[in-house]
One Martini backbone bead per residue (centre of mass of N, CA, C, O) as a GRO file, in nm:
protein
  284
    1MET     BB    1  -4.607  -5.856 -18.238
    2LYS     BB    2  -4.525  -5.707 -18.522
    3GLN     BB    3  -4.535  -5.421 -18.673
    4THR     BB    4  -4.725  -5.301 -18.947
    5LEU     BB    5  -4.665  -5.129 -19.222
    6PRO     BB    6  -4.745  -4.936 -19.459
    7ASP     BB    7  -4.768  -4.949 -19.789
    8SER     BB    8  -4.540  -4.808 -20.036
    9ASP     BB    9  -4.410  -4.708 -20.356
   10CYS     BB   10  -4.302  -4.397 -20.240
   11SER     BB   11  -4.188  -4.509 -19.976
   12THR     BB   12  -3.951  -4.457 -19.703
   13VAL     BB   13  -3.856  -4.630 -19.405
   14VAL     BB   14  -3.742  -4.469 -19.110
   15VAL     BB   15  -3.550  -4.587 -18.840
   16SER     BB   16  -3.501  -4.455 -18.508
   17LEU     BB   17  -3.201  -4.438 -18.289
   18SER     BB   18  -3.069  -4.357 -17.949
   19ASP     BB   19  -2.924  -4.403 -17.674
   20ILE     BB   20  -2.876  -4.710 -17.573
   21HIS     BB   21  -2.666  -4.797 -17.349
   22GLY     BB   22  -2.687  -5.123 -17.382
   23LEU     BB   23  -2.996  -5.221 -17.438
   24HIS     BB   24  -2.934  -5.444 -17.673
   25LEU     BB   25  -2.863  -5.674 -17.440
   26ARG     BB   26  -3.161  -5.677 -17.435
   27ASP     BB   27  -3.532  -5.798 -17.457
   28ASP     BB   28  -3.723  -5.572 -17.256
   29VAL     BB   29  -3.725  -5.261 -17.401
   30ILE     BB   30  -3.675  -5.264 -17.719
   31ASP     BB   31  -3.877  -5.173 -18.001
   32VAL     BB   32  -3.835  -5.240 -18.338
   33PRO     BB   33  -3.942  -5.125 -18.619
   34ASP     BB   34  -4.021  -5.167 -18.923
   35GLY     BB   35  -3.820  -5.117 -19.226
   36ASP     BB   36  -3.573  -4.998 -19.457
   37VAL     BB   37  -3.414  -4.790 -19.241
   38LEU     BB   38  -3.161  -4.791 -19.009
   39VAL     BB   39  -3.092  -4.538 -18.740
   40ILE     BB   40  -2.797  -4.450 -18.563
   41ALA     BB   41  -2.716  -4.163 -18.327
   42GLY     BB   42  -2.573  -4.290 -18.086
   43ASP     BB   43  -2.471  -4.410 -17.782
   44ILE     BB   44  -2.403  -4.739 -17.754
   45GLU     BB   45  -2.132  -4.829 -17.608
   46LEU     BB   46  -1.827  -4.820 -17.743
   47ARG     BB   47  -1.511  -4.975 -17.594
   48SER     BB   48  -1.477  -5.251 -17.768
   49PRO     BB   49  -1.466  -5.520 -17.951
   50ARG     BB   50  -1.696  -5.668 -17.801
   51ASP     BB   51  -1.911  -5.442 -17.849
   52VAL     BB   52  -1.903  -5.469 -18.154
   53SER     BB   53  -1.999  -5.759 -18.172
   54LEU     BB   54  -2.264  -5.725 -18.028
   55LEU     BB   55  -2.387  -5.538 -18.228
   56GLU     BB   56  -2.373  -5.713 -18.477
   57ARG     BB   57  -2.565  -5.934 -18.355
   58TRP     BB   58  -2.806  -5.749 -18.323
   59LEU     BB   59  -2.834  -5.643 -18.620
   60ALA     BB   60  -2.879  -5.935 -18.737
   61THR     BB   61  -3.186  -5.947 -18.605
   62LEU     BB   62  -3.266  -5.724 -18.806
   63PRO     BB   63  -3.465  -5.662 -19.099
   64HIS     BB   64  -3.328  -5.444 -19.221
   65ARG     BB   65  -3.179  -5.364 -19.522
   66HIS     BB   66  -3.075  -5.096 -19.392
   67LYS     BB   67  -2.771  -4.978 -19.200
   68VAL     BB   68  -2.702  -4.699 -18.987
   69VAL     BB   69  -2.403  -4.577 -18.817
   70GLY     BB   70  -2.367  -4.364 -18.556
   71PHE     BB   71  -2.224  -4.133 -18.315
   72GLY     BB   72  -2.093  -4.055 -17.981
   73ASN     BB   73  -1.958  -3.945 -17.680
   74MET     BB   74  -1.977  -4.282 -17.582
   75ASP     BB   75  -1.777  -4.383 -17.842
   76LEU     BB   76  -1.464  -4.461 -17.807
   77ALA     BB   77  -1.396  -4.680 -18.024
   78ALA     BB   78  -1.485  -4.512 -18.260
   79TYR     BB   79  -1.302  -4.271 -18.227
   80GLU     BB   80  -1.036  -4.433 -18.262
   81ALA     BB   81  -1.118  -4.550 -18.556
   82GLY     BB   82  -1.344  -4.426 -18.710
   83GLU     BB   83  -1.371  -4.517 -19.038
   84GLY     BB   84  -1.218  -4.793 -18.945
   85LEU     BB   85  -1.487  -4.890 -18.860
   86LYS     BB   86  -1.642  -5.209 -18.883
   87LEU     BB   87  -1.982  -5.327 -18.971
   88GLU     BB   88  -2.153  -5.588 -19.010
   89GLY     BB   89  -2.429  -5.487 -19.200
   90ALA     BB   90  -2.313  -5.183 -19.203
   91CYS     BB   91  -2.306  -4.818 -19.211
   92VAL     BB   92  -2.054  -4.608 -19.152
   93VAL     BB   93  -2.101  -4.258 -19.031
   94VAL     BB   94  -1.859  -3.983 -19.063
   95ASP     BB   95  -1.872  -3.689 -19.191
   96ARG     BB   96  -2.080  -3.782 -19.424
   97VAL     BB   97  -2.212  -3.889 -19.736
   98VAL     BB   98  -2.488  -4.094 -19.824
   99GLU     BB   99  -2.646  -4.362 -20.016
  100VAL     BB  100  -2.976  -4.482 -19.915
  101ALA     BB  101  -3.246  -4.588 -20.056
  102GLY     BB  102  -3.231  -4.291 -20.227
  103LEU     BB  103  -3.088  -4.146 -19.981
  104ARG     BB  104  -2.943  -3.861 -19.843
  105LEU     BB  105  -2.695  -3.907 -19.595
  106LEU     BB  106  -2.599  -3.749 -19.280
  107ALA     BB  107  -2.333  -3.786 -19.029
  108SER     BB  108  -2.276  -3.663 -18.682
  109PRO     BB  109  -2.097  -3.676 -18.352
  110TRP     BB  110  -2.116  -3.398 -18.261
  111SER     BB  111  -2.074  -3.175 -17.957
  112PRO     BB  112  -2.103  -2.996 -17.708
  113GLU     BB  113  -1.936  -2.949 -17.442
  114TYR     BB  114  -1.909  -3.228 -17.177
  115CYS     BB  115  -1.839  -3.542 -17.256
  116GLY     BB  116  -1.592  -3.718 -17.398
  117VAL     BB  117  -1.637  -3.732 -17.730
  118TRP     BB  118  -1.673  -3.519 -17.995
  119GLN     BB  119  -1.588  -3.214 -17.907
  120LEU     BB  120  -1.697  -2.888 -17.878
  121GLU     BB  121  -1.535  -2.629 -17.713
  122ASP     BB  122  -1.690  -2.402 -17.896
  123GLU     BB  123  -1.859  -2.194 -18.108
  124ALA     BB  124  -1.634  -2.167 -18.306
  125ALA     BB  125  -1.603  -2.474 -18.352
  126GLY     BB  126  -1.898  -2.509 -18.451
  127GLN     BB  127  -1.883  -2.313 -18.692
  128ARG     BB  128  -1.659  -2.471 -18.847
  129HIS     BB  129  -1.791  -2.739 -18.877
  130TRP     BB  130  -2.091  -2.679 -18.989
  131SER     BB  131  -2.006  -2.501 -19.231
  132GLN     BB  132  -1.848  -2.729 -19.370
  133LEU     BB  133  -2.066  -2.970 -19.359
  134LEU     BB  134  -2.309  -2.736 -19.411
  135PRO     BB  135  -2.355  -2.607 -19.685
  136PRO     BB  136  -2.604  -2.435 -19.850
  137ASP     BB  137  -2.595  -2.644 -20.115
  138LEU     BB  138  -2.675  -2.884 -19.963
  139GLU     BB  139  -2.808  -3.215 -20.028
  140ILE     BB  140  -3.051  -3.363 -19.810
  141ASP     BB  141  -3.277  -3.597 -19.648
  142VAL     BB  142  -3.085  -3.693 -19.399
  143LEU     BB  143  -3.021  -3.594 -19.072
  144VAL     BB  144  -2.742  -3.687 -18.842
  145THR     BB  145  -2.727  -3.601 -18.497
  146HIS     BB  146  -2.640  -3.627 -18.179
  147THR     BB  147  -2.717  -3.343 -18.154
  148PRO     BB  148  -2.914  -3.107 -18.085
  149PRO     BB  149  -3.059  -2.826 -18.133
  150TYR     BB  150  -3.125  -2.524 -18.036
  151GLY     BB  151  -3.464  -2.549 -17.902
  152TYR     BB  152  -3.465  -2.869 -18.004
  153GLY     BB  153  -3.457  -3.151 -17.832
  154ASP     BB  154  -3.285  -3.007 -17.543
  155LEU     BB  155  -3.436  -3.026 -17.280
  156THR     BB  156  -3.301  -2.979 -16.945
  157ARG     BB  157  -3.365  -2.877 -16.647
  158GLY     BB  158  -3.481  -2.606 -16.801
  159ARG     BB  159  -3.267  -2.641 -17.041
  160HIS     BB  160  -3.092  -2.534 -17.325
  161VAL     BB  161  -2.827  -2.751 -17.497
  162GLY     BB  162  -2.788  -2.707 -17.774
  163ASP     BB  163  -2.676  -2.624 -18.109
  164LYS     BB  164  -2.641  -2.319 -18.251
  165GLN     BB  165  -2.462  -2.370 -18.506
  166LEU     BB  166  -2.630  -2.589 -18.630
  167LEU     BB  167  -2.897  -2.439 -18.660
  168ALA     BB  168  -2.779  -2.224 -18.852
  169ALA     BB  169  -2.691  -2.420 -19.081
  170VAL     BB  170  -2.963  -2.539 -19.145
  171GLN     BB  171  -3.113  -2.259 -19.189
  172ALA     BB  172  -2.907  -2.212 -19.450
  173LEU     BB  173  -3.035  -2.402 -19.613
  174LYS     BB  174  -3.188  -2.428 -19.922
  175ARG     BB  175  -3.227  -2.749 -19.862
  176PRO     BB  176  -3.387  -2.914 -19.645
  177PRO     BB  177  -3.450  -3.164 -19.474
  178ARG     BB  178  -3.694  -3.420 -19.400
  179LEU     BB  179  -3.495  -3.548 -19.175
  180TRP     BB  180  -3.419  -3.531 -18.824
  181ILE     BB  181  -3.167  -3.691 -18.628
  182CYS     BB  182  -3.129  -3.746 -18.273
  183GLY     BB  183  -3.017  -3.695 -17.927
  184HIS     BB  184  -2.852  -3.700 -17.589
  185ILE     BB  185  -3.136  -3.600 -17.475
  186HIS     BB  186  -3.340  -3.798 -17.321
  187GLU     BB  187  -3.598  -3.631 -17.211
  188ALA     BB  188  -3.646  -3.518 -17.539
  189VAL     BB  189  -3.803  -3.727 -17.651
  190GLY     BB  190  -3.919  -3.705 -17.983
  191GLU     BB  191  -4.109  -3.469 -18.154
  192HIS     BB  192  -4.008  -3.196 -18.376
  193ARG     BB  193  -3.996  -2.848 -18.490
  194VAL     BB  194  -3.807  -2.684 -18.750
  195PRO     BB  195  -3.761  -2.402 -18.868
  196HIS     BB  196  -3.805  -2.328 -19.240
  197PRO     BB  197  -3.849  -2.149 -19.521
  198ALA     BB  198  -3.804  -2.443 -19.710
  199SER     BB  199  -3.988  -2.633 -19.612
  200HIS     BB  200  -4.188  -2.913 -19.682
  201GLN     BB  201  -4.316  -2.829 -19.410
  202PRO     BB  202  -4.510  -2.603 -19.250
  203GLU     BB  203  -4.382  -2.678 -18.948
  204GLY     BB  204  -4.128  -2.808 -19.040
  205ILE     BB  205  -3.877  -2.990 -18.946
  206LEU     BB  206  -3.842  -3.320 -18.878
  207LEU     BB  207  -3.761  -3.392 -18.535
  208VAL     BB  208  -3.590  -3.676 -18.391
  209ASN     BB  209  -3.563  -3.779 -18.074
  210ALA     BB  210  -3.410  -4.117 -18.034
  211ALA     BB  211  -3.393  -4.162 -17.736
  212VAL     BB  212  -3.401  -4.484 -17.537
  213PHE     BB  213  -3.299  -4.496 -17.233
  214TYR     BB  214  -3.565  -4.432 -17.067
  215ALA     BB  215  -3.723  -4.702 -17.110
  216GLY     BB  216  -3.514  -4.839 -16.876
  217ALA     BB  217  -3.477  -4.568 -16.643
  218HIS     BB  218  -3.787  -4.440 -16.659
  219LYS     BB  219  -4.070  -4.395 -16.533
  220GLY     BB  220  -4.293  -4.345 -16.812
  221TYR     BB  221  -4.100  -4.418 -17.085
  222GLU     BB  222  -4.154  -4.704 -17.218
  223ARG     BB  223  -4.315  -4.585 -17.462
  224HIS     BB  224  -4.187  -4.302 -17.560
  225ALA     BB  225  -3.882  -4.441 -17.571
  226GLN     BB  226  -3.911  -4.518 -17.883
  227PRO     BB  227  -3.890  -4.606 -18.193
  228ARG     BB  228  -3.917  -4.447 -18.503
  229ALA     BB  229  -4.137  -4.421 -18.793
  230VAL     BB  230  -4.054  -4.279 -19.116
  231ALA     BB  231  -4.199  -4.129 -19.406
  232LEU     BB  232  -4.049  -4.108 -19.718
  233PRO     BB  233  -4.096  -3.777 -19.822
  234GLU     BB  234  -4.333  -3.674 -19.615
  235GLY     BB  235  -4.270  -3.674 -19.312
  236ARG     BB  236  -4.411  -3.941 -19.143
  237VAL     BB  237  -4.541  -4.087 -18.873
  238VAL     BB  238  -4.593  -4.468 -18.875
  239GLY     BB  239  -4.428  -4.558 -18.612
  240GLN     BB  240  -4.382  -4.751 -18.297
  241GLY     BB  241  -4.263  -4.873 -18.041
  242ASP     BB  242  -4.384  -5.163 -17.826
  243PRO     BB  243  -4.362  -5.312 -17.512
  244ALA     BB  244  -4.592  -5.532 -17.565
  245ASN     BB  245  -4.394  -5.708 -17.765
  246LEU     BB  246  -4.244  -5.777 -17.515
  247LYS     BB  247  -4.049  -6.054 -17.339
  248ALA     BB  248  -3.947  -6.143 -17.062
  249GLY     BB  249  -3.679  -6.308 -16.958
  250PRO     BB  250  -3.480  -6.482 -16.774
  251GLY     BB  251  -3.375  -6.253 -16.528
  252LYS     BB  252  -3.538  -6.017 -16.552
  253ALA     BB  253  -3.609  -5.654 -16.426
  254GLY     BB  254  -3.838  -5.478 -16.545
  255GLY     BB  255  -3.654  -5.216 -16.684
  256ARG     BB  256  -3.391  -5.213 -16.520
  257VAL     BB  257  -3.078  -5.118 -16.584
  258GLY     BB  258  -2.920  -5.211 -16.323
  259ALA     BB  259  -2.950  -5.530 -16.395
  260LEU     BB  260  -2.688  -5.576 -16.567
  261GLY     BB  261  -2.451  -5.496 -16.395
  262GLN     BB  262  -2.116  -5.465 -16.437
  263ASP     BB  263  -2.173  -5.438 -16.767
  264GLY     BB  264  -2.374  -5.212 -16.719
  265LEU     BB  265  -2.610  -4.985 -16.614
  266GLN     BB  266  -2.619  -4.714 -16.386
  267PRO     BB  267  -2.811  -4.561 -16.162
  268GLU     BB  268  -2.892  -4.294 -16.018
  269GLU     BB  269  -2.920  -4.173 -15.739
  270GLY     BB  270  -3.265  -4.123 -15.667
  271GLY     BB  271  -3.422  -4.284 -15.941
  272GLY     BB  272  -3.272  -4.297 -16.237
  273GLU     BB  273  -3.272  -4.015 -16.425
  274VAL     BB  274  -2.950  -4.006 -16.446
  275TRP     BB  275  -2.676  -4.080 -16.617
  276ARG     BB  276  -2.396  -4.290 -16.527
  277ALA     BB  277  -2.071  -4.367 -16.549
  278PRO     BB  278  -1.904  -4.626 -16.487
  279ARG     BB  279  -1.645  -4.782 -16.422
  280GLY     BB  280  -1.425  -4.764 -16.714
  281ARG     BB  281  -1.555  -4.523 -16.812
  282ILE     BB  282  -1.650  -4.239 -16.907
  283ARG     BB  283  -1.638  -3.953 -16.723
  284LEU     BB  284  -1.853  -3.701 -16.582
   0.00000   0.00000   0.00000
């Protein structure tokens, strides 16, 4: 049974997820809470027109009135199409501000150089990009970046790998966003707080690393790596997906991503903790 979120005349509920990596093609891994706005922060695994059609079919099954789709380094088809990519029933956002459900939202797919597309080759390139995209006078309610900022939601194998220039640009905003959604670093999924002198919340900007990939790839993350629902303007987490709501269909493999077969995702040898692109995809 789907989770029912509290009603509020003054709140807009934003549901976030990122780093799906094909898991939307299954029905036994991701439980998406209800809400007003659904936001995807990239790495859907869009490589062909067929992938785009499958995403549209999945989005059509979700009840959210507004759906915003951003991209990441593993969305090659989106990179090649840019803003020319159209998704039925959703708003594609690449490096621009849109207004949705009364909220000003900006999404950007760029990340520090690692692999794939939308790569910032060095800190100078990052400084140019983020200073132009996020000038100090910019006013937005929701910031969506595929990469996390340095030091927050970016810890992997004992190292912080987020974007330093992105962090500097956001902390220079005179009016910081009420919600920051990112992904990219799967194991850092969860809620974090980014300090800002003008933050609406005393603890800092609410940053949600919304990566859901580990829900199907890493034992122990089945519950933690689920989409979050955040009420705005207060910036409060009011719900989260629950795998107990899901029922495995015929032929499902109990949450192992490798069970998708040739067209699915393959776990890393030795436990499935690190995602690896199969043949025919962007190589790591």
